[in-house]
C-alpha positions as CSV (number, residue, x, y, z in Angstrom):
1,M,36.3,87.0,-50.5
2,S,36.3,89.5,-47.5
3,E,32.5,88.3,-46.9
4,L,33.0,84.7,-46.3
5,H,36.0,85.2,-44.2
6,K,33.6,86.9,-42.1
7,E,31.4,84.3,-42.1
8,L,33.7,81.6,-41.3
9,R,34.9,83.8,-38.7
10,R,31.5,83.1,-36.4
11,P,31.6,80.2,-34.0
12,G,28.7,79.2,-35.2
13,I,29.7,78.3,-38.5
14,Q,32.9,76.7,-37.5
15,Q,31.5,75.2,-35.2
16,R,29.5,73.1,-38.2
17,V,32.6,72.7,-40.5
18,F,34.4,70.7,-37.6
19,S,31.9,68.5,-37.1
20,Y,31.2,68.1,-40.6
21,A,35.3,67.7,-40.7
22,K,35.2,64.5,-38.0
23,A,32.0,63.2,-39.5
24,S,32.8,60.5,-42.4
25,P,31.1,60.5,-45.7
26,T,27.9,57.5,-44.2
27,E,26.8,59.5,-41.2
28,L,27.1,62.9,-44.1
29,V,24.6,60.8,-46.3
30,R,22.3,59.8,-42.7
31,S,22.1,63.1,-41.9
32,K,20.7,63.9,-45.1
33,L,17.9,60.9,-45.1
34,S,14.9,59.7,-43.6
35,T,15.0,57.2,-41.1
36,S,12.2,55.0,-44.3
37,E,14.4,56.0,-46.9
38,I,17.4,54.5,-45.1
39,Q,15.2,51.0,-44.7
40,H,13.9,51.8,-47.8
41,R,16.9,51.5,-50.0
42,A,18.8,49.5,-47.5
43,L,15.8,46.8,-49.1
44,T,16.0,47.4,-52.2
45,Y,20.0,47.0,-52.7
46,V,21.1,43.2,-54.1
47,P,24.6,42.4,-54.2
48,D,26.6,42.6,-57.8
49,D,26.7,38.5,-57.0
50,L,23.6,37.9,-57.0
51,L,22.6,40.3,-59.9
52,R,25.5,38.6,-62.3
53,N,23.8,34.9,-62.0
54,I,19.9,36.5,-63.3
55,P,19.2,34.2,-65.9
56,E,18.4,35.3,-69.4
57,N,14.2,36.6,-70.4
58,E,13.6,34.0,-73.0
59,N,10.1,33.4,-72.0
60,V,7.4,35.4,-74.1
61,Y,5.3,35.0,-70.7
62,S,5.6,36.3,-67.7
63,L,4.8,34.7,-64.0
64,F,2.0,35.8,-63.3
65,Q,0.8,34.9,-67.0
66,G,2.3,30.9,-66.1
67,F,0.0,30.9,-62.4
68,Q,-2.7,32.0,-64.5
69,A,-2.6,29.3,-66.9
70,T,-2.0,26.8,-64.1
71,I,-5.1,27.9,-61.7
72,P,-7.4,29.6,-63.9
73,E,-9.9,32.3,-62.7
74,A,-13.7,32.0,-63.0
75,E,-15.5,33.7,-65.8
76,D,-18.1,34.7,-63.2
77,E,-16.5,36.6,-59.9
78,N,-19.5,38.9,-58.8
79,N,-21.3,36.5,-58.3
80,D,-21.4,35.3,-54.0
81,E,-22.5,32.0,-54.6
82,H,-19.4,31.2,-56.3
83,R,-17.7,33.1,-54.3
84,K,-18.7,30.3,-51.8
85,N,-17.3,27.5,-53.3
86,K,-15.1,29.4,-55.2
87,H,-11.4,27.1,-53.2
88,R,-13.4,24.2,-54.0
89,R,-14.3,24.4,-57.8
90,L,-10.5,25.7,-58.2
91,G,-8.9,22.6,-57.3
92,S,-11.5,20.2,-58.7
93,R,-10.8,22.7,-61.9
94,T,-6.8,22.7,-61.3
95,Q,-7.4,18.2,-60.8
96,K,-8.8,18.4,-64.0
97,L,-5.9,20.2,-65.9
98,L,-3.4,18.4,-64.3
99,E,-5.8,14.8,-65.5
100,H,-5.4,15.9,-69.0
101,G,-2.5,17.1,-69.0
102,N,-0.7,13.5,-67.4
103,Q,-2.9,11.6,-70.2
104,A,-1.4,10.9,-73.6
105,P,-2.6,12.0,-76.8
106,N,-4.4,8.5,-78.1
107,E,-4.6,6.8,-74.9
108,P,-8.4,5.1,-74.2
109,P,-10.3,7.3,-71.8
110,A,-10.8,3.8,-70.0
111,L,-6.9,3.1,-69.6
112,A,-6.4,6.6,-68.8
113,K,-9.2,6.1,-65.5
114,L,-7.3,3.1,-64.3
115,R,-3.7,5.0,-64.6
116,R,-5.1,7.5,-62.6
117,D,-6.6,5.3,-60.2
118,R,-3.7,3.8,-59.6
119,D,-1.2,7.5,-59.4
120,K,-4.2,8.6,-56.7
121,A,-3.4,4.9,-54.7
122,G,0.3,5.3,-55.1
123,H,-0.1,8.8,-53.9
124,R,-2.4,8.0,-50.6
125,L,-0.2,5.1,-50.0
126,E,2.6,6.8,-50.0
127,M,0.8,9.4,-47.8
128,M,0.1,6.8,-45.3
129,A,3.7,5.5,-45.1
130,V,4.2,9.5,-44.5
131,R,1.7,9.5,-41.3
132,K,2.7,5.8,-40.3
133,N,6.8,7.5,-39.7
134,M,4.6,9.9,-38.2
135,C,3.4,8.5,-35.5
136,A,5.8,5.9,-34.9
137,A,8.5,8.7,-33.8
138,E,5.1,10.0,-32.1
139,I,5.1,7.3,-30.2
140,R,9.2,7.0,-29.8
141,E,9.3,10.1,-28.4
142,I,5.7,9.6,-25.4
143,D,8.0,6.0,-24.6
144,N,11.4,7.9,-24.3
145,K,8.8,10.5,-21.9
146,I,7.0,7.9,-19.6
147,S,10.8,6.5,-19.3
148,N,12.0,9.4,-17.6
149,L,8.8,10.2,-15.8
150,N,9.5,6.5,-14.0
151,S,12.6,7.6,-13.4
152,M,11.7,10.2,-11.4
153,R,8.4,8.1,-9.8
154,K,11.3,5.9,-8.6
155,I,13.5,8.6,-7.6
156,I,10.5,10.4,-5.8
157,L,9.4,6.8,-4.0
158,D,12.5,6.0,-2.2
159,R,12.4,10.0,-1.0
160,L,9.0,8.7,0.0
161,G,10.9,6.2,1.7
162,D,12.9,7.9,3.5
163,I,10.9,10.4,4.9
164,E,8.9,7.4,6.1
165,Q,11.9,5.8,7.7
166,D,12.6,9.6,9.1
167,E,9.4,9.9,10.4
168,V,9.4,6.7,12.8
169,Q,12.5,7.7,13.9
170,A,10.6,11.0,15.0
171,E,7.5,9.7,16.6
172,Q,10.0,6.7,18.5
173,H,12.1,10.0,19.7
174,L,9.2,12.0,21.1
175,L,7.9,9.0,22.8
176,E,10.7,8.3,24.9
177,L,10.7,12.3,25.5
178,D,7.2,11.7,26.9
179,N,9.0,8.7,29.0
180,K,11.1,10.8,30.0
181,I,9.0,13.4,31.4
182,E,6.7,11.1,33.1
183,E,9.6,9.1,35.0
184,T,11.5,13.0,36.1
185,A,8.0,14.3,37.3
186,E,7.2,10.9,39.0
187,D,10.9,11.1,40.4
188,L,10.4,15.2,42.0
189,E,6.9,13.2,43.2
190,E,8.5,10.9,45.5
191,A,11.7,13.2,46.2
192,P,9.7,15.3,49.0
193,A,9.2,11.5,51.1
194,T,12.2,10.4,50.4
195,L,14.2,13.3,51.9
196,G,11.2,13.2,54.8
197,N,12.3,9.6,55.6
198,A,15.3,10.4,55.5
199,V,15.0,13.3,58.7
200,T,13.4,11.4,60.8
201,P,15.5,11.4,64.0
202,S,16.4,7.2,64.5
203,T,14.7,6.1,68.3
204,E,15.7,2.8,69.6
205,V,13.7,0.2,69.1
206,D,12.5,-2.4,71.8
207,P,13.3,-6.1,71.1
208,E,9.1,-6.8,71.4
209,D,8.1,-4.4,68.5
210,R,11.6,-6.0,66.5
211,A,10.1,-9.3,66.9
212,S,6.8,-8.1,66.0
213,D,8.0,-5.9,63.1
214,H,9.8,-9.2,61.6
215,D,6.3,-11.5,62.4
216,V,4.7,-8.7,60.3
217,Q,7.3,-8.5,57.6
218,E,6.7,-12.8,57.5
219,N,3.2,-12.8,56.9
220,Q,4.0,-10.6,54.3
221,E,6.2,-12.2,52.4
222,M,3.9,-15.9,53.0
223,N,0.8,-13.5,51.6
224,E,3.4,-12.1,48.4
225,S,4.5,-16.5,47.6
226,F,0.5,-17.0,47.6
227,M,-0.3,-14.3,45.4
228,S,2.5,-15.2,43.0
229,A,1.3,-18.9,43.0
230,S,-2.0,-18.5,41.6
231,I,-3.1,-19.1,38.7
232,Y,-3.8,-15.0,37.6
233,E,-0.5,-14.2,38.6
234,K,0.0,-11.5,40.7
235,L,-1.1,-7.8,40.1
236,L,1.2,-5.2,39.2
237,S,1.2,-2.5,42.0
238,P,1.3,1.0,40.7
239,R,4.5,2.1,41.5
240,G,6.2,-1.2,41.5
241,S,7.3,-0.8,37.1
242,R,6.3,2.9,35.6
243,R,4.6,1.8,32.3
244,H,5.8,3.2,29.0
245,K,3.1,4.9,26.9
246,P,2.0,2.1,23.3
247,T,4.1,3.6,20.4
248,R,1.1,3.4,18.1
249,R,2.1,5.5,15.6
250,K,0.0,8.8,14.5
251,S,1.3,9.2,11.1
252,I,-0.5,6.4,8.1
253,P,2.7,4.6,6.0
254,I,1.3,5.6,2.2
255,R,4.0,4.7,0.3
256,H,2.5,1.0,-0.5
257,E,-0.1,2.5,-2.2
258,H,1.8,3.9,-4.5
259,F,3.2,0.4,-6.0
260,E,1.5,-1.8,-8.5
261,P,-1.1,-4.3,-7.3
262,G,1.1,-7.4,-6.6
263,S,4.3,-5.9,-6.8
264,N,6.3,-7.8,-4.1
265,L,8.1,-5.7,-1.1
266,R,9.8,-8.3,0.7
267,E,10.0,-12.0,1.4
268,L,11.2,-13.2,4.7
269,Q,12.5,-16.9,5.9
270,A,10.4,-16.8,8.9
271,H,10.6,-19.7,10.2
272,N,11.4,-23.4,10.1
273,D,7.9,-24.9,9.7
274,M,4.4,-24.5,8.9
275,I,3.2,-21.1,9.6
276,T,0.2,-21.6,11.9
277,A,-0.8,-17.9,12.4
278,L,0.1,-14.4,11.4
279,D,-0.8,-10.2,12.1
280,F,0.3,-6.9,12.4
281,D,0.0,-3.7,13.7
282,A,0.0,-1.6,10.3
283,P,1.9,-1.0,7.3
284,F,5.5,-1.0,7.3
285,G,4.6,-1.4,11.2
286,T,5.2,-4.8,13.6
287,M,4.1,-8.4,12.3
288,V,4.1,-11.7,14.8
289,T,3.8,-14.6,12.9
290,S,4.0,-18.2,14.8
291,A,4.9,-21.6,13.1
292,L,5.1,-25.5,14.2
293,D,8.8,-25.0,15.1
294,D,7.5,-23.9,18.4
295,T,8.1,-20.0,17.8
296,V,6.7,-16.7,18.2
297,R,8.8,-14.7,16.5
298,V,8.6,-10.6,16.4
299,W,9.4,-8.8,12.9
300,D,9.9,-5.0,11.8
301,L,7.9,-5.0,8.9
302,N,10.3,-1.8,7.6
303,A,13.7,-3.6,8.1
304,G,13.0,-6.8,7.3
305,R,14.0,-7.7,11.1
306,C,13.3,-10.0,13.6
307,M,12.9,-7.3,17.0
308,G,13.1,-11.4,19.2
309,L,11.6,-14.0,20.4
310,L,8.4,-14.4,22.4
311,E,9.1,-17.2,25.3
312,G,6.6,-18.3,27.5
313,H,4.4,-21.1,25.6
314,H,5.2,-25.0,26.2
315,A,3.7,-25.8,22.9
316,S,3.2,-24.4,19.6
317,V,0.9,-21.1,19.7
318,R,-2.5,-21.7,16.9
319,C,-3.7,-17.9,17.6
320,L,-2.3,-14.4,17.8
321,Q,-4.2,-11.0,18.1
322,V,-1.9,-8.0,17.3
323,E,-3.6,-4.8,18.7
324,D,-1.3,-1.7,18.8
325,N,1.7,-2.8,21.1
326,I,-0.5,-5.4,22.8
327,V,-0.4,-9.0,22.1
328,A,-2.0,-12.2,22.7
329,T,-1.5,-15.5,21.7
330,G,-3.4,-18.9,21.8
331,S,-1.7,-22.2,22.5
332,M,-2.0,-26.0,22.3
333,D,-0.7,-25.7,25.7
334,A,-4.0,-24.7,26.8
335,S,-3.0,-21.5,27.8
336,I,-3.2,-18.2,26.7
337,R,-0.8,-15.3,27.3
338,L,-0.3,-11.1,26.1
339,W,2.4,-9.2,26.0
340,D,3.1,-6.0,25.7
341,L,5.9,-5.1,22.7
342,S,6.8,-1.8,24.3
343,K,8.4,-2.7,26.7
344,A,10.8,-4.5,24.4
345,E,14.6,-3.2,23.8
346,Y,14.9,-2.7,20.3
347,S,17.2,-0.6,18.1
348,P,15.6,-0.6,14.0
349,R,18.6,-0.3,12.3
350,E,19.5,2.9,10.7
351,N,19.7,2.3,6.9
352,R,16.9,0.4,5.4
353,F,18.0,0.5,1.9
354,I,21.0,-2.2,1.2
355,K,23.5,0.0,-1.0
356,S,26.5,-1.8,-1.0
357,D,27.3,-5.6,-2.6
358,D,28.8,-6.2,0.9
359,D,26.0,-5.3,2.5
360,A,23.5,-7.5,0.7
361,E,25.7,-10.7,1.0
362,E,25.4,-9.8,4.6
363,A,21.6,-9.6,3.9
364,D,21.4,-12.7,1.8
365,V,22.9,-15.0,4.6
366,E,21.0,-13.7,7.9
367,E,17.9,-13.8,5.5
368,E,18.8,-18.2,5.3
369,R,18.4,-18.3,8.7
370,P,15.7,-16.8,11.4
371,P,17.7,-14.7,14.1
372,S,16.4,-15.3,17.4
373,Q,17.0,-12.6,19.6
374,P,15.0,-13.7,23.0
375,S,16.7,-10.7,25.5
376,S,15.2,-8.1,23.6
377,M,11.6,-9.4,25.0
378,Q,12.4,-10.3,28.4
379,E,10.3,-7.5,29.6
380,C,6.9,-8.4,26.8
381,P,5.4,-11.0,29.2
382,L,2.7,-9.6,31.4
383,F,0.0,-12.3,32.5
384,S,-1.2,-15.5,31.3
385,L,-4.7,-16.3,31.1
386,E,-5.1,-20.5,31.9
387,A,-8.8,-22.1,32.1
388,H,-8.7,-23.8,29.0
389,V,-7.9,-28.1,29.4
390,D,-7.7,-28.1,26.2
391,E,-5.6,-26.5,22.7
392,V,-6.2,-22.6,22.5
393,T,-7.4,-22.2,18.6
394,A,-9.5,-19.3,18.4
395,L,-8.9,-15.5,20.2
396,H,-10.4,-12.2,20.0
397,F,-9.8,-8.9,21.6
398,R,-11.6,-5.5,22.4
399,G,-10.6,-3.1,25.2
400,D,-10.6,-4.4,28.4
401,H,-12.0,-8.5,27.1
402,L,-10.6,-11.4,25.5
403,V,-13.0,-14.1,24.2
404,S,-11.3,-17.0,23.3
405,G,-12.5,-20.4,21.4
406,S,-11.0,-23.9,22.0
407,A,-11.4,-27.5,21.2
408,D,-12.6,-28.4,24.8
409,K,-15.7,-27.1,23.2
410,T,-16.1,-23.4,24.9
411,L,-15.7,-20.0,24.5
412,R,-14.3,-18.0,27.4
413,Q,-14.7,-14.3,28.3
414,W,-12.2,-12.8,30.3
415,D,-11.9,-9.9,31.9
416,L,-8.5,-8.1,30.9
417,V,-8.0,-5.6,34.3
418,K,-8.5,-8.5,36.6
419,G,-6.6,-11.6,34.4
420,R,-9.8,-13.5,34.7
421,C,-12.0,-15.8,33.5
422,V,-15.5,-14.0,33.5
423,Q,-17.8,-16.4,31.5
424,T,-18.1,-19.8,29.6
425,L,-19.9,-21.1,26.9
426,D,-21.1,-24.4,26.4
427,V,-21.0,-24.5,22.4
428,L,-23.1,-27.6,22.1
429,W,-25.4,-26.8,25.4
430,A,-26.2,-24.0,23.3
431,A,-26.5,-24.7,20.3
432,A,-29.7,-27.1,22.1
433,Q,-30.9,-24.2,24.0
434,A,-31.1,-22.3,20.9
435,S,-32.8,-25.4,19.1
436,A,-35.6,-25.5,21.9
437,T,-36.4,-22.3,21.9
438,M,-37.0,-21.4,18.1
439,N,-38.7,-24.6,17.9
440,S,-36.2,-25.3,14.4
441,N,-33.1,-27.4,13.8
442,D,-31.6,-24.3,12.7
443,G,-29.7,-24.0,16.0
444,Q,-28.7,-27.3,17.1
445,W,-25.7,-29.6,16.1
446,R,-25.5,-30.6,13.0
447,A,-23.5,-33.3,10.8
448,T,-21.7,-31.6,7.9
449,G,-22.8,-34.3,5.1
450,R,-19.4,-34.7,4.6
451,L,-16.3,-37.5,6.1
452,P,-14.9,-36.1,9.5
453,D,-12.1,-34.1,9.2
454,A,-9.5,-34.6,11.7
455,S,-8.2,-31.4,11.5
456,A,-10.1,-29.8,11.7
457,D,-10.6,-27.4,14.5
458,F,-14.4,-27.4,17.2
459,V,-14.0,-23.8,17.1
460,G,-12.4,-21.8,13.9
461,A,-13.0,-18.4,14.3
462,L,-14.7,-15.6,16.3
463,Q,-14.8,-11.8,16.7
464,C,-16.4,-10.2,19.2
465,F,-17.8,-6.1,19.3
466,D,-19.2,-5.0,22.2
467,A,-21.5,-7.5,23.5
468,A,-21.6,-9.6,20.3
469,L,-19.3,-12.6,19.4
470,A,-19.7,-14.2,15.8
471,C,-18.7,-17.7,16.4
472,G,-18.1,-20.6,13.3
473,T,-17.5,-24.2,14.3
474,A,-16.7,-27.4,12.9
475,D,-21.2,-28.5,12.2
476,G,-20.6,-25.3,9.3
477,M,-23.1,-23.1,11.4
478,V,-21.7,-19.4,12.5
479,R,-23.5,-18.0,15.4
480,L,-24.2,-15.3,16.5
481,W,-24.0,-14.5,20.2
482,D,-25.3,-12.1,22.9
483,L,-22.9,-11.7,25.3
484,R,-25.1,-10.2,28.4
485,S,-27.4,-13.4,28.2
486,G,-24.5,-16.0,27.0
487,Q,-27.5,-17.1,24.5
488,V,-27.3,-17.4,20.8
489,H,-29.2,-14.8,18.9
490,R,-29.3,-16.5,15.1
491,S,-27.9,-18.8,13.8
492,L,-26.5,-18.6,10.1
493,V,-26.9,-21.9,7.8
494,G,-24.5,-22.7,4.7
495,H,-21.4,-23.6,4.9
496,T,-21.9,-27.5,4.4
497,G,-18.5,-28.1,6.2
498,P,-16.3,-26.2,9.4
499,V,-15.8,-23.1,9.4
500,T,-12.3,-21.8,8.9
501,C,-12.1,-18.0,9.3
502,L,-14.2,-14.9,9.8
503,Q,-14.3,-10.9,10.1
504,F,-17.6,-8.8,10.4
505,D,-17.8,-5.1,9.9
506,D,-20.8,-3.0,10.8
507,V,-23.2,-4.7,7.7
508,H,-21.3,-7.7,6.7
509,L,-20.1,-11.5,7.9
510,V,-17.9,-12.7,5.5
511,T,-17.0,-16.6,6.2
512,G,-14.6,-19.2,4.5
513,S,-15.0,-22.6,5.4
514,L,-13.4,-26.0,4.4
515,D,-16.3,-26.6,2.3
516,R,-14.2,-24.4,-0.6
517,S,-16.7,-21.2,-0.5
518,V,-16.7,-18.1,1.1
519,R,-19.5,-16.4,1.6
520,I,-21.1,-12.7,3.1
521,W,-24.2,-12.1,5.5
522,D,-26.3,-9.4,5.5
523,L,-26.1,-9.1,9.0
524,R,-29.2,-6.7,9.1
525,T,-31.2,-9.6,7.3
526,G,-28.9,-12.9,8.8
527,S,-29.7,-14.0,5.2
528,I,-26.4,-14.3,2.0
529,Y,-25.2,-11.2,0.5
530,D,-22.9,-13.1,-2.1
531,A,-20.9,-16.3,-2.0
532,Y,-18.9,-17.3,-5.0
533,A,-16.0,-21.0,-4.5
534,Y,-12.5,-22.1,-5.0
535,D,-11.3,-25.0,-5.8
536,N,-9.7,-25.5,-2.6
537,P,-10.4,-25.5,0.9
538,V,-10.2,-22.2,2.6
539,T,-8.3,-22.0,5.6
540,S,-7.4,-17.8,6.0
541,L,-9.6,-14.8,5.0
542,M,-9.2,-10.9,6.1
543,F,-10.8,-8.0,4.0
544,D,-10.5,-4.2,4.3
545,P,-12.4,-1.8,2.8
546,R,-12.2,-2.8,-0.7
547,R,-10.6,-6.3,-0.8
548,I,-11.3,-9.7,0.4
549,V,-7.9,-12.1,0.2
550,A,-7.8,-15.1,1.3
551,A,-6.1,-18.6,1.6
552,A,-7.1,-21.7,-0.6
553,G,-4.6,-23.7,-0.9
554,E,-2.7,-22.4,-3.8
555,N,0.6,-21.0,-4.0
556,V,-0.9,-18.1,-4.4
557,V,-3.3,-15.3,-2.3
558,K,-6.9,-15.2,-3.8
559,I,-8.3,-11.6,-3.6
560,Y,-11.6,-10.9,-4.3
561,D,-12.1,-7.1,-5.5
562,K,-15.8,-5.7,-3.8
563,T,-15.7,-2.6,-6.1
564,D,-15.6,-4.3,-9.3
565,G,-16.3,-7.9,-8.9
566,R,-13.1,-8.6,-10.2
567,H,-11.0,-12.2,-9.1
568,W,-7.4,-11.9,-9.4
569,D,-4.2,-14.0,-8.0
570,C,-1.2,-12.4,-5.8
571,G,1.9,-14.4,-5.1
572,A,4.9,-16.2,-5.5
573,G,3.0,-18.7,-7.2
574,L,3.0,-16.9,-10.2
575,T,6.8,-15.6,-10.6
576,A,7.6,-19.1,-10.0
577,E,6.2,-20.6,-12.4
578,E,7.8,-18.5,-14.6
579,D,10.9,-19.3,-12.9
580,G,10.3,-23.0,-13.7
581,Q,10.2,-23.3,-9.6
582,Q,7.2,-23.9,-7.4
583,A,6.4,-22.0,-4.2
584,A,4.9,-23.7,-0.8
585,T,1.3,-23.6,0.0
586,V,-0.2,-20.5,0.9
587,E,-1.5,-21.1,5.0
588,R,-2.0,-17.6,7.4
589,V,-3.2,-14.5,5.4
590,A,-4.0,-11.0,6.4
591,I,-4.2,-7.4,5.2
592,K,-4.2,-3.9,5.8
593,D,-5.0,-0.9,3.8
594,G,-3.7,-2.6,0.8
595,Y,-1.0,-3.7,2.8
596,L,-0.9,-8.1,2.5
597,T,1.5,-10.3,4.3
598,E,0.5,-14.6,3.6
599,G,2.8,-17.4,5.6
600,R,3.5,-20.0,4.1
601,K,3.9,-23.9,4.3
602,D,7.6,-24.1,4.7
603,G,8.0,-21.7,6.9
604,T,8.6,-18.0,4.8
605,V,6.1,-14.9,5.2
606,G,5.7,-12.8,1.7
607,V,5.0,-9.1,2.1
608,W,2.9,-7.5,-1.1
609,T,0.8,-4.8,-2.2
610,C,-3.0,-5.1,-3.7
């Protein structure tokens, strides 16, 4: 005992005894067992509840013996060929055992075979039902995903529209800053001269000098009045009025490219009578329309709002062209007028999208009657070109030159810098000259082989590029002119009715006629490249790099996709038939980069994607 007391007095022993006293029995057991042994004991432990429900072992066969009876093993397991086909043979033998197990003892083999076939067919039908339900579930899941993606696409599309709207406002603000910078720079340049005149000492002027100055001033006033009475009007002095920079858009709108082809973007009740001409500068840009109600209206396609009226013609406008901010209009009063839209006083509406019911009702009321804002376009007229003696039916300008065609059977070339006519081309005389030069009947004026159409224009359409001019006339001929010599270079024969519209690019020339056909010509050879026809006369056409759109006397726009050769229709006529309504006939079309505008007989203008 004394030795035990001595051992217990040692500090190490006392510390261990104290630690044991603090430890629980579980900790004591864990300290004696390894980690692997603890895990093994935890896995092999079975609760008493489970042990209480164990069934009695009355079967004489073990689980392994039952498995052997269900899927018997092959006798020769050492055969390599058997090992390769092991699973297949096991499956067939198992199937045979199952079939013999289900067969009745005294059942004929033929009946048993039929029963087995029936069971197989039933099982196959059940599997097909399972697969069908699985496919239906997958389709529903895909539909939900598509619906969510369409919702997200719509949100992003609206966001893209807001970004393009902000982009337009930013460009407008940038242009205003540029104009202010130019004005400030001019004021600073004029300031020293103004100060010099202000500090000049005043001297007494003799009465004779005063009289001479008065005579000079009267002569200047007479000269000014004489020049202002000229048909070309007075040219603006460089310092007389400050000219703003053209508001040509630097950014390209792309929102319309993400709509489905044939989607209606906007519909405007632009006029109260038939649309005679329309054109626009860029998608969601500025559009100009004219009609038989003797009005010319300027539209903001982004907001769907009328910016104002171009007033000055004394009759209806038959043709027009929009290029950047410059607009040229040809009228039944035999005059051509040019306008600068950059001088218009117009502030686009901030909220482009209608967000409330009250705003929607106001917009509907506003669209019922075409708005008139003549005051906003008072500064837009530039000058007038007057030399034709009959209505102007076609015009086209590029750069500083404009070419016009009139019912007086002449074509005129104009210099827009000097504001005067520089060349007059007599169509009948030029056709006779071309016929005499080529010793053929291709260039001469010829009958169209049909009754004369009083509504057909003598000059139906024209387009110029540099010194080249293409002109379509009422005899069905398309003549290619050289403006340097004033002679017909080539005549394209093919149409049997008056040519109403044409357009060309680097390689092809596309023409439309009252003979219901559209012809595509190869400018390199002068031969027909392609042709197709509609059920009614073609009154207007235009093309972009992919599509040719035409107005062919129907309530839809006829579209020909040059890429895949597909013809399809776009317009209000498709939806009107579904709603039981009747849409008006399309008279004029214009397209740029898949952005389509069409003018109808009732004065409505539709905007579409294609």
